[in-house]
C-alpha positions as CSV (number, residue, x, y, z in Angstrom):
1,X,122.4,67.4,343.2
2,X,125.5,69.3,342.1
3,X,125.5,73.1,342.4
4,X,127.9,75.8,341.1
5,X,128.5,78.9,343.1
6,X,129.8,81.8,341.0
7,X,131.4,84.7,343.0
8,X,132.8,88.0,341.7
9,X,135.2,90.0,343.8
10,X,134.7,93.7,344.5
11,X,137.4,95.8,342.8
12,X,140.6,96.5,344.8
13,X,140.1,93.6,347.3
14,X,143.2,91.5,346.5
15,X,144.7,92.1,350.0
16,X,141.4,91.2,351.7
17,X,141.3,88.0,349.6
18,X,144.9,87.1,350.5
19,X,144.4,87.7,354.2
20,X,141.2,85.6,354.5
21,X,142.3,82.8,352.1
22,X,143.5,80.3,354.8
23,X,140.1,80.7,356.7
24,X,138.2,80.4,353.5
25,X,140.1,77.2,352.5
26,X,139.5,75.7,356.0
27,X,135.8,76.4,355.6
28,X,135.6,74.7,352.3
29,X,137.5,71.7,353.5
30,X,135.2,71.4,356.5
31,X,132.1,70.9,354.3
32,X,131.0,67.4,355.1
33,X,127.5,67.9,356.4
34,X,124.6,69.0,354.3
35,X,127.0,70.4,351.7
36,X,130.0,68.6,350.4
37,X,132.8,70.2,348.4
38,X,133.4,68.8,344.9
39,X,136.0,71.3,343.5
40,X,136.8,75.0,343.8
41,X,139.2,77.6,342.7
42,X,139.8,81.3,341.9
43,X,138.6,82.8,338.6
44,X,141.1,84.9,336.9
45,X,141.3,88.1,334.8
46,X,142.2,87.8,331.1
47,X,145.9,88.1,332.1
48,X,145.6,84.6,333.6
49,X,147.2,85.8,336.9
50,X,145.0,88.3,338.7
51,X,142.2,86.7,340.8
52,X,138.8,88.2,340.3
53,X,136.4,85.8,341.9
54,X,135.7,82.2,342.8
55,X,134.0,79.1,341.4
56,X,132.9,76.6,344.0
57,X,131.2,73.3,343.0
58,X,129.3,71.5,345.8
59,X,127.0,68.5,346.2
60,X,123.9,69.0,348.4
61,X,120.3,67.9,348.8
62,X,118.8,71.4,348.5
63,X,119.3,74.9,347.1
64,X,118.7,76.2,350.6
65,X,121.6,74.2,352.0
66,X,123.9,75.6,349.4
67,X,122.6,79.1,349.9
68,X,123.3,78.8,353.7
69,X,126.8,77.4,352.9
70,X,127.6,80.3,350.5
71,X,126.3,82.9,353.0
72,X,128.7,81.6,355.7
73,X,131.8,81.6,353.5
74,X,134.4,83.7,355.2
75,X,135.1,85.6,351.9
76,X,131.4,86.6,351.7
77,X,131.2,87.5,355.4
78,X,134.3,89.8,355.0
79,X,132.7,91.6,352.1
80,X,135.0,90.3,349.4
81,X,132.3,89.6,346.8
82,X,130.5,92.2,344.7
83,X,128.0,89.5,343.6
84,X,127.4,85.8,343.9
85,X,124.9,83.3,342.4
86,X,124.1,79.7,342.8
87,X,123.0,77.4,339.9
88,X,122.1,73.7,339.9
89,X,124.7,72.1,337.5
90,X,124.5,69.0,335.3
91,X,128.1,67.8,335.4
92,X,128.3,66.0,332.1
93,X,131.8,65.9,330.7
94,X,134.8,65.2,333.0
95,X,132.7,63.8,335.8
96,X,134.5,60.8,337.2
97,X,132.1,57.9,337.0
98,X,130.8,56.9,340.4
99,X,132.6,59.7,342.2
100,X,130.4,62.9,342.0
101,X,131.9,64.3,345.2
102,X,135.1,64.2,347.2
103,X,132.9,63.5,350.2
104,X,130.3,61.0,348.9
105,X,127.0,60.6,350.6
């Protein structure tokens, strides 16, 4: 199943985000077990430049696996996020046929 993880940064945490970004990216790229990364990126303010959160799309067997993955994200552990939520996602448009994940089962 595909899940979307929506994260909102706490105000004034750009330097924290910048300093932890390499560790966060390594963590996402290492997702090859119960949770596999599909796509991810920073969300932006209306100016189209300022980062204000993250959208991470993963494939996993269970909600609990995704929750554990999200709780161990270096950004979350460092206190970057004001809030985060996980939702199962029906990837309808733009889903490459036969390739639902960059790390298929």
